[in-house]
C-alpha atoms as one frame of an Amber mdcrd trajectory, in Angstrom:
protein
  -1.879 -24.677 -11.763  -5.643 -23.353 -12.310  -7.482 -22.781  -9.467  -5.058
 -24.714  -7.339  -2.880 -21.515  -6.070  -3.362 -18.563  -4.255  -1.317 -15.213
  -5.348  -1.094 -11.695  -4.626   0.444  -8.623  -6.063   1.432  -5.249  -4.129
   2.045  -1.862  -5.652   3.651   0.346  -3.174   2.884   3.960  -3.553   3.613
   7.481  -2.263   0.547   9.449  -1.939  -3.075   9.078  -0.780  -4.989   9.649
  -3.789  -6.956   7.384  -5.729  -4.886   6.815  -8.829  -1.566   8.632 -10.505
  -3.595  11.313 -12.036  -5.513  12.802  -9.164  -1.618  12.092  -7.296  -0.459
  14.444  -9.987  -3.370  17.101  -9.666  -3.044  17.428  -5.907   0.588  17.788
  -6.392   1.530  14.496  -4.515   2.969  12.376  -7.156   6.886  11.898  -7.350
   8.769  12.146 -10.156  11.707  10.604 -10.484  14.826  11.919 -12.986  16.928
   9.077 -14.949  19.219   7.529 -12.411  17.302   9.413  -9.045  15.837   6.898
  -6.318  13.946   6.656  -3.808  13.413   4.678  -0.514  10.596   3.548   1.284
   9.865   1.276   4.259   7.052  -1.106   3.910   5.001  -3.573   6.025   2.739
  -6.660   5.060   0.683  -8.470   7.427  -1.668 -11.506   6.868  -4.759 -11.555
   9.191  -8.024 -12.758   9.114 -11.287 -12.181  10.873 -11.158  -8.303  10.858
 -13.830  -6.387   9.069 -12.279  -3.453   8.790  -8.741  -2.412   9.231  -7.552
   1.204  10.611  -3.712   0.825  10.009  -0.826  -1.463  10.114   1.960  -0.529
  12.070   5.574  -0.756  10.831   6.341  -3.765  13.247   2.907  -5.720  11.760
   0.265  -4.960  14.709  -2.854  -4.676  12.898  -5.290  -2.177  14.226  -9.309
  -2.594  13.570 -11.215  -0.186  12.715 -13.930   1.089  15.278 -17.298   2.039
  13.725
């Protein structure tokens, strides 16, 4: 399989901080108790030819970054 497949992993997060330590310090990290859950909505989009992305809407529209 080496070199014959393309793979990607997505790790959803609920904070705009760059890592868990920063999120905890900022108070934006969620701490779940045993048996507790959280619901979220996530959209993924594949695209090509855009140098920067400003955002991706919930229906998958890619908005290019303007510099």
